[in-house]
MMTF fields as JSON, N, C-alpha, C and O atoms, coordinates in Angstrom:
{
  "mmtfVersion": "1.0.0",
  "mmtfProducer": "UNKNOWN",
  "numBonds": 463,
  "numAtoms": 464,
  "numGroups": 116,
  "numChains": 1,
  "numModels": 1,
  "chainsPerModel": [1],
  "groupsPerChain": [116],
  "chainIdList": ["A"],
  "bondAtomList": [4, 2, 8, 6, 12, 10, 16, 14, 20, 18, 24, 22, 28, 26, 32, 30, 36, 34, 40, 38, 44, 42, 48, 46, 52, 50, 56, 54, 60, 58, 64, 62, 68, 66, 72, 70, 76, 74, 80, 78, 84, 82, 88, 86, 92, 90, 96, 94, 100, 98, 104, 102, 108, 106, 112, 110, 116, 114, 120, 118, 124, 122, 128, 126, 132, 130, 136, 134, 140, 138, 144, 142, 148, 146, 152, 150, 156, 154, 160, 158, 164, 162, 168, 166, 172, 170, 176, 174, 180, 178, 184, 182, 188, 186, 192, 190, 196, 194, 200, 198, 204, 202, 208, 206, 212, 210, 216, 214, 220, 218, 224, 222, 228, 226, 232, 230, 236, 234, 240, 238, 244, 242, 248, 246, 252, 250, 256, 254, 260, 258, 264, 262, 268, 266, 272, 270, 276, 274, 280, 278, 284, 282, 288, 286, 292, 290, 296, 294, 300, 298, 304, 302, 308, 306, 312, 310, 316, 314, 320, 318, 324, 322, 328, 326, 332, 330, 336, 334, 340, 338, 344, 342, 348, 346, 352, 350, 356, 354, 360, 358, 364, 362, 368, 366, 372, 370, 376, 374, 380, 378, 384, 382, 388, 386, 392, 390, 396, 394, 400, 398, 404, 402, 408, 406, 412, 410, 416, 414, 420, 418, 424, 422, 428, 426, 432, 430, 436, 434, 440, 438, 444, 442, 448, 446, 452, 450, 456, 454, 460, 458],
  "bondOrderList": [1, 1, 1, 1, 1, 1, 1, 1, 1, 1, 1, 1, 1, 1, 1, 1, 1, 1, 1, 1, 1, 1, 1, 1, 1, 1, 1, 1, 1, 1, 1, 1, 1, 1, 1, 1, 1, 1, 1, 1, 1, 1, 1, 1, 1, 1, 1, 1, 1, 1, 1, 1, 1, 1, 1, 1, 1, 1, 1, 1, 1, 1, 1, 1, 1, 1, 1, 1, 1, 1, 1, 1, 1, 1, 1, 1, 1, 1, 1, 1, 1, 1, 1, 1, 1, 1, 1, 1, 1, 1, 1, 1, 1, 1, 1, 1, 1, 1, 1, 1, 1, 1, 1, 1, 1, 1, 1, 1, 1, 1, 1, 1, 1, 1, 1],
  "groupList": [{"groupName": "PRO", "atomNameList": ["N", "CA", "C", "O"], "elementList": ["N", "C", "C", "O"], "formalChargeList": [0, 0, 0, 0], "bondAtomList": [1, 0, 2, 1, 3, 2], "bondOrderList": [1, 1, 2], "singleLetterCode": "P", "chemCompType": "L-PEPTIDE LINKING"}, {"groupName": "SER", "atomNameList": ["N", "CA", "C", "O"], "elementList": ["N", "C", "C", "O"], "formalChargeList": [0, 0, 0, 0], "bondAtomList": [1, 0, 2, 1, 3, 2], "bondOrderList": [1, 1, 2], "singleLetterCode": "S", "chemCompType": "L-PEPTIDE LINKING"}, {"groupName": "GLU", "atomNameList": ["N", "CA", "C", "O"], "elementList": ["N", "C", "C", "O"], "formalChargeList": [0, 0, 0, 0], "bondAtomList": [1, 0, 2, 1, 3, 2], "bondOrderList": [1, 1, 2], "singleLetterCode": "E", "chemCompType": "L-PEPTIDE LINKING"}, {"groupName": "VAL", "atomNameList": ["N", "CA", "C", "O"], "elementList": ["N", "C", "C", "O"], "formalChargeList": [0, 0, 0, 0], "bondAtomList": [1, 0, 2, 1, 3, 2], "bondOrderList": [1, 1, 2], "singleLetterCode": "V", "chemCompType": "L-PEPTIDE LINKING"}, {"groupName": "LEU", "atomNameList": ["N", "CA", "C", "O"], "elementList": ["N", "C", "C", "O"], "formalChargeList": [0, 0, 0, 0], "bondAtomList": [1, 0, 2, 1, 3, 2], "bondOrderList": [1, 1, 2], "singleLetterCode": "L", "chemCompType": "L-PEPTIDE LINKING"}, {"groupName": "PHE", "atomNameList": ["N", "CA", "C", "O"], "elementList": ["N", "C", "C", "O"], "formalChargeList": [0, 0, 0, 0], "bondAtomList": [1, 0, 2, 1, 3, 2], "bondOrderList": [1, 1, 2], "singleLetterCode": "F", "chemCompType": "L-PEPTIDE LINKING"}, {"groupName": "ASP", "atomNameList": ["N", "CA", "C", "O"], "elementList": ["N", "C", "C", "O"], "formalChargeList": [0, 0, 0, 0], "bondAtomList": [1, 0, 2, 1, 3, 2], "bondOrderList": [1, 1, 2], "singleLetterCode": "D", "chemCompType": "L-PEPTIDE LINKING"}, {"groupName": "ARG", "atomNameList": ["N", "CA", "C", "O"], "elementList": ["N", "C", "C", "O"], "formalChargeList": [0, 0, 0, 0], "bondAtomList": [1, 0, 2, 1, 3, 2], "bondOrderList": [1, 1, 2], "singleLetterCode": "R", "chemCompType": "L-PEPTIDE LINKING"}, {"groupName": "ILE", "atomNameList": ["N", "CA", "C", "O"], "elementList": ["N", "C", "C", "O"], "formalChargeList": [0, 0, 0, 0], "bondAtomList": [1, 0, 2, 1, 3, 2], "bondOrderList": [1, 1, 2], "singleLetterCode": "I", "chemCompType": "L-PEPTIDE LINKING"}, {"groupName": "GLY", "atomNameList": ["N", "CA", "C", "O"], "elementList": ["N", "C", "C", "O"], "formalChargeList": [0, 0, 0, 0], "bondAtomList": [1, 0, 2, 1, 3, 2], "bondOrderList": [1, 1, 2], "singleLetterCode": "G", "chemCompType": "PEPTIDE LINKING"}, {"groupName": "LYS", "atomNameList": ["N", "CA", "C", "O"], "elementList": ["N", "C", "C", "O"], "formalChargeList": [0, 0, 0, 0], "bondAtomList": [1, 0, 2, 1, 3, 2], "bondOrderList": [1, 1, 2], "singleLetterCode": "K", "chemCompType": "L-PEPTIDE LINKING"}, {"groupName": "ALA", "atomNameList": ["N", "CA", "C", "O"], "elementList": ["N", "C", "C", "O"], "formalChargeList": [0, 0, 0, 0], "bondAtomList": [1, 0, 2, 1, 3, 2], "bondOrderList": [1, 1, 2], "singleLetterCode": "A", "chemCompType": "L-PEPTIDE LINKING"}, {"groupName": "GLN", "atomNameList": ["N", "CA", "C", "O"], "elementList": ["N", "C", "C", "O"], "formalChargeList": [0, 0, 0, 0], "bondAtomList": [1, 0, 2, 1, 3, 2], "bondOrderList": [1, 1, 2], "singleLetterCode": "Q", "chemCompType": "L-PEPTIDE LINKING"}, {"groupName": "TYR", "atomNameList": ["N", "CA", "C", "O"], "elementList": ["N", "C", "C", "O"], "formalChargeList": [0, 0, 0, 0], "bondAtomList": [1, 0, 2, 1, 3, 2], "bondOrderList": [1, 1, 2], "singleLetterCode": "Y", "chemCompType": "L-PEPTIDE LINKING"}, {"groupName": "THR", "atomNameList": ["N", "CA", "C", "O"], "elementList": ["N", "C", "C", "O"], "formalChargeList": [0, 0, 0, 0], "bondAtomList": [1, 0, 2, 1, 3, 2], "bondOrderList": [1, 1, 2], "singleLetterCode": "T", "chemCompType": "L-PEPTIDE LINKING"}, {"groupName": "HIS", "atomNameList": ["N", "CA", "C", "O"], "elementList": ["N", "C", "C", "O"], "formalChargeList": [0, 0, 0, 0], "bondAtomList": [1, 0, 2, 1, 3, 2], "bondOrderList": [1, 1, 2], "singleLetterCode": "H", "chemCompType": "L-PEPTIDE LINKING"}, {"groupName": "TRP", "atomNameList": ["N", "CA", "C", "O"], "elementList": ["N", "C", "C", "O"], "formalChargeList": [0, 0, 0, 0], "bondAtomList": [1, 0, 2, 1, 3, 2], "bondOrderList": [1, 1, 2], "singleLetterCode": "W", "chemCompType": "L-PEPTIDE LINKING"}, {"groupName": "MET", "atomNameList": ["N", "CA", "C", "O"], "elementList": ["N", "C", "C", "O"], "formalChargeList": [0, 0, 0, 0], "bondAtomList": [1, 0, 2, 1, 3, 2], "bondOrderList": [1, 1, 2], "singleLetterCode": "M", "chemCompType": "L-PEPTIDE LINKING"}, {"groupName": "ASN", "atomNameList": ["N", "CA", "C", "O"], "elementList": ["N", "C", "C", "O"], "formalChargeList": [0, 0, 0, 0], "bondAtomList": [1, 0, 2, 1, 3, 2], "bondOrderList": [1, 1, 2], "singleLetterCode": "N", "chemCompType": "L-PEPTIDE LINKING"}, {"groupName": "CYS", "atomNameList": ["N", "CA", "C", "O"], "elementList": ["N", "C", "C", "O"], "formalChargeList": [0, 0, 0, 0], "bondAtomList": [1, 0, 2, 1, 3, 2], "bondOrderList": [1, 1, 2], "singleLetterCode": "C", "chemCompType": "L-PEPTIDE LINKING"}],
  "groupTypeList": [0, 1, 2, 3, 4, 5, 6, 7, 8, 9, 10, 2, 7, 1, 10, 3, 11, 3, 12, 2, 13, 10, 6, 8, 10, 11, 4, 13, 9, 8, 1, 8, 1, 11, 4, 3, 8, 7, 11, 6, 12, 4, 9, 8, 14, 0, 15, 1, 13, 14, 10, 1, 5, 16, 8, 17, 7, 7, 10, 16, 9, 16, 3, 7, 18, 9, 2, 0, 9, 8, 16, 19, 9, 14, 2, 14, 0, 17, 7, 5, 18, 9, 4, 3, 13, 7, 11, 4, 1, 2, 9, 17, 8, 14, 3, 1, 10, 1, 11, 11, 4, 4, 6, 19, 0, 4, 1, 6, 4, 7, 11, 2, 12, 6, 3, 9],
  "groupIdList": [1, 2, 3, 4, 5, 6, 7, 8, 9, 10, 11, 12, 13, 14, 15, 16, 17, 18, 19, 20, 21, 22, 23, 24, 25, 26, 27, 28, 29, 30, 31, 32, 33, 34, 35, 36, 37, 38, 39, 40, 41, 42, 43, 44, 45, 46, 47, 48, 49, 50, 51, 52, 53, 54, 55, 56, 57, 58, 59, 60, 61, 62, 63, 64, 65, 66, 67, 68, 69, 70, 71, 72, 73, 74, 75, 76, 77, 78, 79, 80, 81, 82, 83, 84, 85, 86, 87, 88, 89, 90, 91, 92, 93, 94, 95, 96, 97, 98, 99, 100, 101, 102, 103, 104, 105, 106, 107, 108, 109, 110, 111, 112, 113, 114, 115, 116],
  "secStructList": [7, 2, 2, 2, 2, 2, 2, 2, 2, 7, 1, 7, 7, 1, 7, 7, 7, 2, 2, 2, 2, 2, 2, 2, 2, 2, 2, 2, 7, 7, 7, 2, 2, 2, 2, 2, 2, 2, 2, 2, 2, 6, 6, 1, 1, 7, 2, 2, 2, 2, 2, 2, 2, 2, 2, 2, 2, 2, 2, 6, 6, 2, 2, 2, 2, 7, 7, 1, 1, 7, 7, 1, 1, 7, 7, 7, 7, 7, 2, 2, 2, 2, 2, 2, 2, 2, 2, 2, 2, 6, 6, 1, 1, 7, 2, 2, 2, 2, 2, 2, 2, 2, 6, 7, 7, 2, 2, 2, 2, 2, 2, 2, 2, 6, 7, 7],
  "xCoordList": [0.823, 0.0, 0.863, 2.007, 0.308, 1.052, 1.552, 2.667, 0.75, 1.147, 2.438, 3.274, 2.593, 3.788, 5.018, 6.038, 4.922, 6.079, 6.384, 7.549, 5.352, 5.587, 6.275, 7.175, 5.86, 6.45, 7.893, 8.76, 8.143, 9.472, 10.508, 11.671, 10.105, 11.106, 10.815, 11.643, 9.677, 9.363, 8.433, 8.087, 8.029, 7.077, 7.738, 7.106, 9.015, 9.712, 11.208, 11.84, 11.75, 13.176, 13.708, 12.978, 14.973, 15.588, 16.021, 15.997, 16.418, 16.734, 16.632, 16.602, 16.581, 16.455, 17.547, 17.744, 18.25, 19.303, 18.696, 17.623, 19.392, 18.931, 18.729, 17.802, 19.589, 19.465, 18.129, 17.549, 17.641, 16.338, 15.245, 14.348, 15.329, 14.36, 14.514, 13.523, 15.76, 15.986, 15.351, 14.802, 15.429, 14.815, 13.302, 12.691, 12.703, 11.248, 10.874, 9.865, 11.693, 11.46, 11.449, 10.578, 12.426, 12.519, 11.331, 10.86, 10.857, 9.765, 8.411, 7.603, 8.166, 6.834, 6.785, 5.696, 7.935, 7.938, 7.536, 6.937, 7.852, 7.524, 8.834, 9.805, 8.862, 10.105, 10.55, 9.741, 11.853, 12.42, 11.869, 11.562, 11.742, 11.221, 9.807, 9.48, 8.982, 7.616, 7.635, 6.824, 8.555, 8.668, 9.092, 8.587, 10.02, 10.475, 9.316, 9.126, 8.555, 7.399, 6.388, 5.865, 6.11, 5.132, 5.61, 4.815, 6.892, 7.431, 7.287, 7.011, 7.473, 7.295, 5.828, 5.522, 4.923, 3.49, 3.021, 2.176, 3.572, 3.168, 3.882, 3.589, 4.822, 5.544, 6.621, 7.097, 7.009, 8.067, 9.406, 10.198, 9.645, 10.889, 10.556, 9.461, 11.484, 11.23, 11.294, 11.905, 10.656, 10.646, 12.07, 12.358, 12.948, 14.329, 15.025, 15.833, 14.714, 15.292, 14.79, 15.56, 13.505, 12.917, 13.532, 13.85, 13.697, 14.302, 15.737, 16.143, 16.497, 17.873, 17.909, 18.784, 16.941, 16.88, 16.735, 17.411, 15.865, 15.653, 16.905, 17.186, 17.658, 18.921, 19.927, 20.574, 20.054, 21.021, 20.635, 21.505, 19.367, 18.875, 19.429, 19.843, 19.43, 19.977, 21.494, 22.069, 22.14, 23.597, 24.077, 25.112, 23.318, 23.678, 23.439, 23.878, 22.742, 22.484, 21.229, 21.027, 20.384, 19.166, 18.186, 17.424, 18.202, 17.271, 17.582, 16.676, 18.853, 19.278, 19.365, 18.957, 19.897, 20.203, 19.215, 19.318, 18.277, 17.322, 17.812, 18.995, 16.889, 17.192, 17.943, 17.848, 18.691, 19.325, 18.301, 17.192, 18.687, 17.806, 17.03, 16.951, 16.461, 15.695, 14.208, 13.791, 13.432, 11.984, 11.611, 12.402, 10.438, 10.012, 9.688, 9.316, 9.816, 9.537, 9.038, 8.816, 8.865, 8.341, 6.83, 6.239, 6.232, 4.783, 4.341, 4.886, 3.345, 2.829, 1.33, 0.613, 0.852, -0.59, -1.278, -0.959, -2.196, -2.837, -4.241, -4.693, -4.915, -6.306, -6.412, -7.262, -5.553, -5.622, -5.419, -6.186, -4.373, -4.107, -5.297, -5.678, -5.87, -7.041, -8.209, -8.903, -8.429, -9.519, -9.261, -10.183, -8.011, -7.667, -7.904, -8.51, -7.423, -7.621, -9.103, -9.536, -9.856, -11.294, -11.963, -12.765, -11.628, -12.201, -11.828, -12.643, -10.605, -10.162, -10.936, -11.426, -11.045, -11.737, -13.228, -13.857, -13.798, -15.215, -15.44, -16.579, -14.367, -14.486, -14.764, -15.22, -14.495, -14.762, -13.638, -13.871, -12.408, -11.281, -10.514, -10.651, -9.711, -8.951, -7.651, -7.233, -7.028, -5.748, -4.691, -3.879, -4.694, -3.686, -3.883, -2.907, -5.132, -5.399, -4.946, -4.385, -5.19, -4.77, -3.247, -2.719, -2.553, -1.091, -0.561, 0.402, -1.196, -0.774, -1.017, -0.161, -2.168, -2.489, -1.58, -1.204, -1.234, -0.392, 1.091, 1.93, 1.41, 2.801, 3.573, 4.653, 2.983, 3.642, 3.575, 2.736, 4.454, 4.454, 3.133, 2.567, 2.673, 1.425, 1.5, 0.518, 2.65, 2.807, 2.627, 2.039, 3.127, 2.955, 1.489, 1.013, 0.791, -0.619, -1.447, -2.364, -1.128, -1.835, -1.609, -2.537, -0.377, -0.066, -0.882, -1.366, -1.033, -1.824, -3.287, -3.962, -3.773, -5.18, -5.527, -6.701, -4.53, -4.797, -5.2, -5.668, -5.029, -5.418, -6.916, -7.421, -7.626, -9.057, -9.832, -11.052],
  "yCoordList": [-1.209, 0.0, 1.267, 1.256, 2.32, 3.58, 4.052, 4.563, 3.89, 4.359, 3.697, 4.335, 2.423, 1.69, 2.252, 2.504, 2.448, 2.994, 4.428, 4.796, 5.232, 6.603, 6.595, 7.398, 5.707, 5.625, 5.122, 5.634, 4.127, 3.491, 4.284, 4.341, 4.905, 5.585, 7.062, 7.761, 7.543, 8.963, 9.226, 8.321, 10.502, 10.864, 11.28, 11.259, 11.66, 12.054, 11.796, 12.27, 11.034, 10.7, 10.773, 10.513, 11.125, 11.099, 9.681, 9.276, 8.928, 7.509, 6.844, 7.509, 5.51, 4.723, 3.659, 2.992, 3.506, 2.496, 1.096, 0.836, 0.218, -1.165, -1.783, -2.569, -1.436, -1.993, -1.611, -2.406, -0.41, -0.005, -0.908, -1.337, -1.192, -2.098, -3.522, -4.225, -3.944, -5.289, -5.419, -6.468, -4.356, -4.388, -4.521, -5.27, -3.784, -3.873, -5.25, -5.828, -5.769, -7.108, -8.152, -9.022, -8.059, -9.018, -8.898, -9.895, -7.689, -7.457, -7.883, -8.483, -7.568, -7.797, -8.899, -9.302, -9.395, -10.471, -10.038, -10.818, -8.814, -8.331, -8.06, -7.6, -8.335, -8.208, -6.753, -5.827, -6.583, -5.246, -4.625, -3.433, -5.417, -4.907, -4.355, -3.298, -5.061, -4.587, -3.302, -2.403, -3.223, -2.012, -0.811, 0.295, -1.029, 0.058, 0.548, 1.752, -0.382, -0.013, 0.768, 1.785, 0.293, 0.97, 2.369, 3.308, 2.511, 3.83, 4.782, 5.969, 4.257, 5.065, 5.453, 6.611, 4.495, 4.774, 5.847, 6.677, 5.824, 6.777, 8.114, 9.045, 8.22, 9.467, 9.716, 10.841, 8.661, 8.79, 8.986, 9.849, 8.181, 8.285, 8.739, 8.468, 9.424, 9.864, 8.686, 7.656, 8.863, 7.82, 7.487, 6.343, 8.475, 8.231, 7.231, 6.42, 7.289, 6.329, 4.922, 3.961, 4.816, 3.507, 2.929, 1.742, 3.765, 3.307, 2.838, 1.793, 3.602, 3.216, 1.91, 1.068, 1.757, 0.531, -0.687, -1.692, -0.624, -1.777, -2.111, -3.281, -1.089, -1.323, -1.982, -2.965, -1.436, -1.956, -3.356, -4.186, -3.61, -4.93, -6.027, -7.088, -5.755, -6.722, -6.799, -7.887, -5.641, -5.584, -6.311, -6.977, -6.182, -6.836, -8.345, -9.063, -8.827, -10.26, -10.73, -11.931, -9.792, -10.174, -10.93, -11.767, -10.642, -11.3, -12.8, -13.633, -13.121, -14.515, -15.188, -16.338, -14.464, -15.078, -14.758, -15.313, -13.891, -13.505, -12.31, -11.97, -11.689, -10.506, -10.864, -11.988, -9.899, -10.132, -9.944, -9.46, -10.326, -10.136, -11.387, -12.323, -11.38, -12.538, -12.231, -11.079, -13.266, -13.136, -13.252, -13.731, -12.825, -12.878, -14.301, -14.536, -15.219, -16.617, -17.292, -16.643, -18.571, -19.269, -19.27, -19.333, -19.2, -19.256, -20.68, -21.64, -20.794, -22.1, -22.111, -21.269, -23.044, -23.112, -23.539, -24.592, -22.75, -23.021, -23.617, -24.378, -23.288, -23.727, -25.244, -25.829, -25.879, -27.334, -27.992, -28.871, -27.561, -28.147, -27.95, -28.859, -26.766, -26.492, -27.405, -27.876, -27.657, -28.544, -29.985, -30.688, -30.414, -31.766, -31.9, -32.871, -30.917, -30.97, -30.917, -31.58, -30.151, -30.082, -31.426, -31.91, -32.02, -33.315, -34.368, -35.225, -34.305, -35.237, -35.038, -36.001, -33.796, -33.543, -33.833, -34.127, -33.752, -34.069, -35.556, -35.987, -36.338, -37.773, -38.171, -39.285, -37.279, -37.578, -38.392, -39.115, -38.284, -39.074, -39.586, -39.059, -40.611, -41.222, -40.462, -39.629, -40.765, -40.154, -40.549, -39.716, -41.799, -42.243, -41.547, -41.186, -41.359, -40.641, -39.186, -38.624, -38.579, -37.197, -37.073, -36.147, -38.01, -37.993, -38.092, -37.416, -38.936, -39.083, -37.795, -37.37, -37.175, -35.942, -34.785, -33.947, -34.751, -33.672, -33.971, -33.118, -35.18, -35.616, -35.407, -34.816, -35.913, -35.821, -37.188, -38.017, -37.426, -38.712, -38.966, -38.069, -40.177, -40.575, -40.349, -39.928, -40.623, -40.454, -38.987, -38.708, -38.056, -36.639, -36.233, -35.497, -36.718, -36.374, -36.991, -36.358, -38.21, -38.865, -38.086, -37.907, -37.621, -36.849, -35.555, -35.153, -34.91, -33.691, -33.975, -33.16, -35.109, -35.446, -35.814, -35.82, -36.115, -36.479, -35.284, -35.449, -34.099, -32.884, -32.686, -32.511, -32.713, -32.44, -33.111, -32.96],
  "zCoordList": [0.0, 0.0, 0.0, 0.454, -0.501, -0.603, 0.76, 0.864, 1.796, 3.125, 3.595, 4.235, 3.276, 3.689, 2.998, 3.639, 1.693, 0.971, 1.391, 1.542, 1.58, 2.036, 3.398, 3.646, 4.264, 5.595, 5.543, 6.251, 4.71, 4.671, 3.883, 4.284, 2.754, 1.924, 1.686, 1.102, 2.116, 1.962, 0.795, 0.036, 0.666, -0.384, -1.685, -2.741, -1.615, -2.836, -2.669, -1.725, -3.608, -3.594, -5.011, -5.968, -5.15, -6.474, -6.816, -7.978, -5.785, -5.949, -4.582, -3.546, -4.607, -3.38, -3.412, -4.427, -2.302, -2.223, -2.305, -1.761, -2.983, -3.105, -1.721, -1.525, -0.764, 0.585, 1.223, 1.963, 0.946, 1.48, 0.92, 1.646, -0.37, -0.983, -0.444, -0.246, -0.207, 0.347, 1.732, 2.07, 2.528, 3.856, 3.774, 4.536, 2.841, 2.661, 2.13, 2.534, 1.221, 0.668, 1.786, 1.825, 2.697, 3.795, 4.738, 5.285, 4.924, 5.859, 5.306, 6.015, 4.031, 3.458, 2.404, 1.995, 1.955, 0.974, -0.418, -1.158, -0.789, -2.121, -2.867, -2.267, -4.139, -4.896, -5.008, -4.956, -5.163, -5.343, -6.619, -6.646, -7.668, -8.934, -8.758, -9.297, -8.015, -7.767, -6.935, -7.155, -5.991, -5.176, -6.011, -5.818, -6.937, -7.811, -8.681, -8.854, -9.218, -10.037, -9.211, -9.665, -7.994, -7.139, -6.747, -6.72, -6.445, -6.111, -7.301, -7.127, -8.492, -9.699, -9.864, -10.147, -9.69, -9.817, -8.842, -9.178, -7.639, -6.605, -6.727, -5.977, -7.672, -7.862, -6.822, -6.67, -6.102, -5.103, -5.804, -5.425, -6.82, -7.594, -9.014, -9.505, -9.676, -11.057, -12.036, -11.754, -13.176, -14.205, -14.663, -15.014, -14.657, -15.087, -14.155, -14.607, -12.866, -11.919, -12.232, -12.229, -12.498, -12.804, -14.07, -14.127, -15.079, -16.337, -16.091, -16.599, -15.32, -14.999, -14.207, -14.412, -13.298, -12.501, -13.396, -13.175, -14.408, -15.285, -16.076, -16.336, -16.46, -17.172, -16.235, -16.598, -15.029, -14.059, -13.578, -13.316, -13.465, -13.038, -13.946, -13.48, -15.228, -16.186, -16.042, -16.06, -15.9, -15.778, -14.519, -14.543, -13.412, -12.149, -12.18, -11.282, -13.214, -13.326, -12.62, -12.441, -12.217, -11.503, -12.391, -11.905, -13.682, -14.59, -14.634, -14.639, -14.666, -14.756, -13.389, -13.226, -12.413, -11.114, -10.004, -8.909, -10.261, -9.232, -8.431, -8.447, -7.74, -6.949, -5.673, -5.18, -5.144, -3.843, -2.729, -2.957, -1.549, -0.4, -0.077, -0.872, 1.107, 1.565, 1.541, 1.656, 1.39, 1.49, 2.956, 3.768, 3.284, 4.682, 5.096, 6.246, 4.22, 4.508, 3.256, 2.234, 3.333, 2.175, 2.247, 3.325, 1.108, 1.076, 1.356, 0.812, 2.214, 2.576, 2.343, 2.884, 1.552, 1.365, 2.658, 3.21, 3.131, 4.411, 4.242, 5.098, 3.176, 3.006, 2.963, 3.634, 2.178, 2.06, 3.417, 3.807, 4.142, 5.455, 6.39, 7.127, 6.351, 7.188, 6.865, 7.766, 5.588, 5.177, 5.623, 6.037, 5.536, 5.987, 7.483, 7.937, 8.253, 9.707, 10.073, 11.015, 9.351, 9.615, 9.329, 10.128, 8.189, 7.837, 8.874, 9.214, 9.374, 10.402, 11.697, 12.287, 12.137, 13.4, 13.329, 14.346, 12.124, 11.945, 11.676, 11.496, 11.647, 11.432, 10.0, 9.742, 9.069, 7.666, 7.035, 6.066, 7.577, 7.118, 8.328, 9.432, 8.113, 9.209, 9.46, 8.656, 10.586, 10.932, 9.905, 9.501, 9.485, 8.509, 7.157, 6.498, 6.744, 5.488, 5.615, 4.675, 6.776, 7.023, 6.954, 6.339, 7.587, 7.58, 6.147, 5.784, 5.346, 3.954, 3.177, 2.402, 3.373, 2.664, 3.085, 2.265, 4.375, 4.893, 4.773, 5.065, 4.344, 4.204, 5.506, 5.528, 6.587, 7.891, 8.57, 8.217, 9.54, 10.225, 10.96, 11.586, 10.869, 11.513, 13.022, 13.634, 13.622, 15.073, 15.489, 16.534, 14.68, 14.997, 14.962, 15.826, 13.964, 13.823, 14.94, 15.463, 15.299, 16.431, 17.723, 18.512, 17.94, 19.143, 19.179, 20.238, 18.033, 17.958, 18.258, 18.886, 17.819, 17.989, 19.437, 19.808, 20.242, 21.631, 22.468, 23.594, 21.944, 22.664, 22.518, 21.409, 23.635, 23.694, 22.65, 22.594]
}
């Protein structure tokens, strides 16, 4: 959202250090390229900076090797797991079927089910 970028990098900049974008990337899990585009859309950085960024991105090898910086974590699908646990708790599937669907040890799932 615009408020986040305004808060993190300001309302008007001539350029933004890659490290600033890396910090935002680590915090929110959004790519540096997307952040540069959003900063341009919001008028935080000039179009000339954005154009230079795309040129440098290729020169730095980001197109081939990926961007620097860490993501805030790996994306994990939660809906499927939630549906499996619900089906298990409602008695619609067995513990062994749940373990197979969740790809986890049967003993771990049994231990979880012993709670209440």
